[in-house]
BALO-963353 format. One line per 3 residues: their letters; for each residue x, y, z of N, C-alpha, C, CB. Coordinates in steps of 0.2 Angstrom, whole numbers. Glycine has a CB too. Example, Ala and Ser with C-alpha at 12.3 -4.5 7.8 and 13.67 -1.06 7.14 Angstrom:
2
AS) 66/-28/39/62/-22/39/66/-16/39/57/-22/45; 64/-11/35/68/-5/36/64/0/39/70/-3/29
end
This chain:
108
MEE) -76/11/54/-71/14/49/-72/6/43/-61/15/54; -72/9/38/-71/3/33/-65/0/33/-72/5/26; -65/-6/32/-59/-10/32/-58/-13/24/-61/-18/39
IPL) -52/-13/21/-50/-14/15/-46/-20/16/-45/-9/13; -46/-27/14/-43/-33/14/-38/-32/8/-47/-39/13; -31/-32/9/-26/-32/5/-21/-38/5/-22/-27/6
EFR) -22/-43/0/-16/-48/0/-12/-48/-6/-20/-55/1; -5/-49/-4/0/-49/-8/3/-57/-8/5/-45/-6; 3/-59/-15/5/-66/-15/12/-67/-18/0/-70/-20
SVH) 15/-60/-20/23/-61/-20/25/-55/-17/27/-62/-26; 33/-55/-17/36/-50/-16/35/-44/-21/42/-52/-16; 37/-46/-27/37/-41/-32/30/-37/-32/38/-45/-40
ELY) 25/-41/-30/18/-37/-30/18/-33/-24/11/-42/-30; 20/-34/-19/21/-30/-14/25/-25/-15/22/-34/-9; 32/-24/-18/35/-19/-22/30/-15/-26/41/-22/-25
KHF) 28/-16/-30/24/-13/-33/18/-8/-30/21/-17/-37; 16/-10/-23/11/-7/-21/13/-3/-14/5/-12/-20; 20/-5/-12/23/-2/-7/24/5/-8/29/-6/-5
MPF) 22/10/-2/24/17/-3/30/20/1/16/22/-2; 36/18/0/41/20/5/42/27/5/46/15/4; 40/32/1/41/39/3/36/43/7/42/42/-3
IQQ) 32/38/10/27/41/16/32/39/21/19/37/18; 33/44/27/36/43/33/34/38/36/36/49/37; 29/37/37/26/31/41/23/24/37/20/34/43
GGL) 26/25/31/22/18/26/17/20/23/19/13/29; 15/16/18/9/15/15/9/11/11/7/21/12; 2/9/8/1/5/2/-3/7/-3/-1/-1/5
FFE) -3/5/-9/-7/8/-15/-12/1/-14/-2/9/-22; -20/5/-16/-25/0/-18/-28/1/-24/-29/-1/-12; -29/-4/-27/-33/-3/-35/-39/-3/-33/-31/-9/-40
TNR) -44/2/-34/-50/3/-34/-54/8/-40/-50/6/-27; -59/6/-42/-64/12/-45/-68/15/-41/-68/9/-51; -68/14/-34/-71/19/-29/-68/25/-29/-71/17/-22
LYD) -70/31/-29/-68/37/-27/-69/39/-21/-71/42/-31; -61/40/-18/-60/43/-11/-59/49/-10/-55/39/-7; -60/54/-6/-57/60/-5/-51/58/-1/-61/65/-1
MGH) -45/64/-1/-39/64/2/-42/64/10/-35/71/-1; -37/61/14/-39/60/21/-43/56/23/-41/65/22; -48/53/19/-53/48/19/-49/43/24/-55/46/11
PLA) -52/41/31/-49/36/35/-52/29/33/-50/39/43; -47/25/33/-49/17/31/-44/14/36/-47/15/23; -45/7/36/-43/2/40/-41/-5/36/-48/0/44
LSV) -35/-6/35/-32/-12/32/-30/-17/35/-27/-11/29; -33/-23/32/-31/-30/34/-26/-33/28/-39/-34/35; -19/-33/30/-15/-35/24/-12/-40/27/-10/-30/22
LLP) -11/-44/20/-9/-52/21/-3/-51/16/-15/-60/20; 3/-53/20/9/-52/16/11/-58/14/15/-49/21; 16/-59/8/18/-64/4/20/-70/10/23/-62/-1
GSL) 19/-76/11/19/-81/14/18/-82/21/22/-81/12; 13/-77/23/10/-76/29/4/-80/30/9/-69/30; 2/-83/36/-4/-85/37/-10/-80/40/-4/-90/40
EPI) -7/-75/44/-12/-70/48/-11/-64/45/-12/-69/56; -17/-60/43/-17/-54/41/-14/-47/47/-25/-53/38; -10/-43/44/-9/-37/50/-14/-32/49/-2/-34/50
SVS) -16/-29/54/-20/-24/54/-18/-17/55/-24/-25/58; -20/-11/51/-16/-6/52/-22/0/50/-10/-6/47; -22/5/53/-26/10/51/-23/16/48/-29/12/56
GKI) -26/20/43/-23/24/39/-28/28/36/-18/20/35; -25/34/31/-30/38/27/-27/39/21/-31/44/31; -31/41/16/-30/42/9/-24/47/8/-37/44/5
VWV) -20/46/6/-14/53/5/-12/52/-3/-6/52/11; -14/49/-8/-13/48/-14/-19/44/-19/-6/44/-15; -21/49/-23/-25/46/-27/-24/46/-35/-31/49/-26
TPI) -24/40/-39/-22/40/-45/-30/39/-49/-16/33/-46; -29/45/-54/-38/43/-56/-38/40/-63/-42/51/-57; -44/36/-65/-43/35/-70/-40/36/-78/-48/35/-69
GSQ) -38/34/-81/-34/36/-87/-27/39/-85/-39/42/-90; -24/38/-80/-18/40/-79/-12/37/-84/-16/37/-72; -6/40/-83/-1/39/-87/1/30/-88/5/44/-86
GAT) 3/28/-94/5/22/-94/0/17/-91/12/23/-90; 3/11/-89/-2/6/-85/-3/6/-79/0/0/-87; -3/13/-76/-4/14/-70/-11/13/-68/-2/19/-69
PQG) -14/9/-65/-20/7/-63/-24/13/-58/-19/0/-59; -31/12/-58/-34/17/-54/-34/15/-47/-41/17/-55; -34/20/-44/-34/18/-36/-32/24/-30/-28/12/-34
VGI) -30/22/-25/-28/26/-20/-23/24/-16/-33/27/-17; -18/29/-12/-13/26/-7/-15/28/-1/-7/28/-9; -15/23/4/-16/23/10/-10/24/15/-18/18/12
GFI) -9/31/18/-4/31/22/-5/28/29/-2/36/23; 0/25/32/-2/22/39/-3/28/44/7/17/41; -7/26/48/-7/31/55/-6/27/60/-14/34/57
DDK) -9/22/62/-8/18/67/-4/10/67/-14/18/69; 3/11/66/6/5/64/9/2/69/11/5/60; 5/0/74/6/-4/81/10/-10/80/-1/-7/84
DHL) 9/-14/75/12/-21/72/18/-19/68/6/-26/67; 20/-13/66/26/-12/62/26/-15/57/32/-15/66; 21/-14/53/20/-16/46/25/-14/42/14/-14/43
KDR) 26/-8/42/30/-3/37/38/-8/37/31/7/40; 39/-8/45/46/-11/46/47/-20/42/48/-10/56; 41/-23/43/41/-29/41/41/-30/33/36/-33/45
IET) 38/-25/29/38/-23/23/44/-23/20/35/-19/22; 49/-18/23/55/-14/21/59/-21/22/57/-7/26; 59/-24/27/63/-31/28/62/-36/23/61/-34/34
MLG) 56/-37/21/54/-43/15/57/-39/8/44/-47/15; 57/-33/8/58/-30/1/67/-29/0/54/-23/0; 69/-28/6/77/-28/6/79/-24/1/79/-34/5
TML) 83/-26/-3/88/-23/-8/83/-19/-15/94/-31/-11; 77/-24/-15/71/-20/-19/70/-14/-20/65/-22/-18; 70/-11/-12/68/-4/-11/73/1/-15/69/-3/-3
NSN) 80/-1/-17/84/3/-21/83/2/-29/91/2/-19; 77/-2/-31/76/-3/-38/74/3/-42/71/-7/-38; 75/3/-47/73/9/-52/67/7/-56/79/11/-58
EPT) 64/1/-55/57/-3/-57/52/3/-55/56/-11/-53; 47/4/-58/42/10/-58/38/6/-53/38/12/-65; 34/9/-49/28/7/-44/22/10/-47/29/9/-37
YTM) 17/7/-43/10/11/-45/7/17/-43/6/7/-43; 14/20/-39/14/27/-37/20/32/-40/14/28/-28; 25/29/-39/31/34/-41/37/29/-44/35/39/-33
end
């Protein structure tokens, strides 16, 4: 399974990429590569302030094509499947009240 490294340098950057509307959590990945819905991927996620990445497997659940509205970058959303290290919970704790923000993200 292909592994994608994702590094978030700030909490704000993480907020823009997080997909809280996915029940088990998910992250948006900016890419020019075309993926099909359901395509499996592994993620290696380095959260802001962390020294070690967290691994999680997932599948493509969102596709933003080139030329989308506004300044939304082309990419895909990966929904978590096997979140044994509780990445979703860690992200939600890190984001805290930002989760209630009206600021747009790269997905919704």
